[in-house]
Residue, then its C-alpha position, 0 to 999 in steps of 0.5 A: m831950474n834947481m838941480s837935485a842931489e841925485w842929478s848931481l851924483a849922476m853927473v859923476f858917471v858922465f864925467a868919469v866916462t868922458l875923462a876916461s875916454g879923453w885920457q885913452r885917446a891922449k895916451i894912445r896918440r902919445a904912443v902912436r907919436n913914439l912909433s916910426t912912420a912905417a909902424q904908424r902906417q900899419l895901425g888902424e884908423a884914428p882915433t882908436y889906432a888898433p894894432p895889427t893882429g897875428d904875425a904882423l907884429t914887430p917888436e915895436l908894434a908888440d910894445y904898442a899893442a901891449v900899451h893899447r891893450r892895457v889902456g883899454w882894460i883901464v877904461k873898461g874898469v872905469w866904465v864898470l865903476a861908473l856903471l856901479w855908481l850909476a846903479y847906486v844913484a838909481w837905488l838912491i832915487l828909488g828910495g833904497i828899496 
């Protein structure tokens, strides 16, 4: 089976999304490891480890929540770029209308 250039370009989308998701999980796991046991018990289920909301945020959890939010924004940015790339590849496949 021969791969076309467009198929190879579309795989960049898959790689970007996969790498961003793996990076997000690793970054959040590392941040959770640095928390105390009591703080870890206040977090949501794995693999997202969502921080508590509202008044339950201690200073330690506030720092973690900031990291969690920042990492989420970075991954959303990668998704946007990947979707733009996929739209460009679709435009190439359709012949550059």
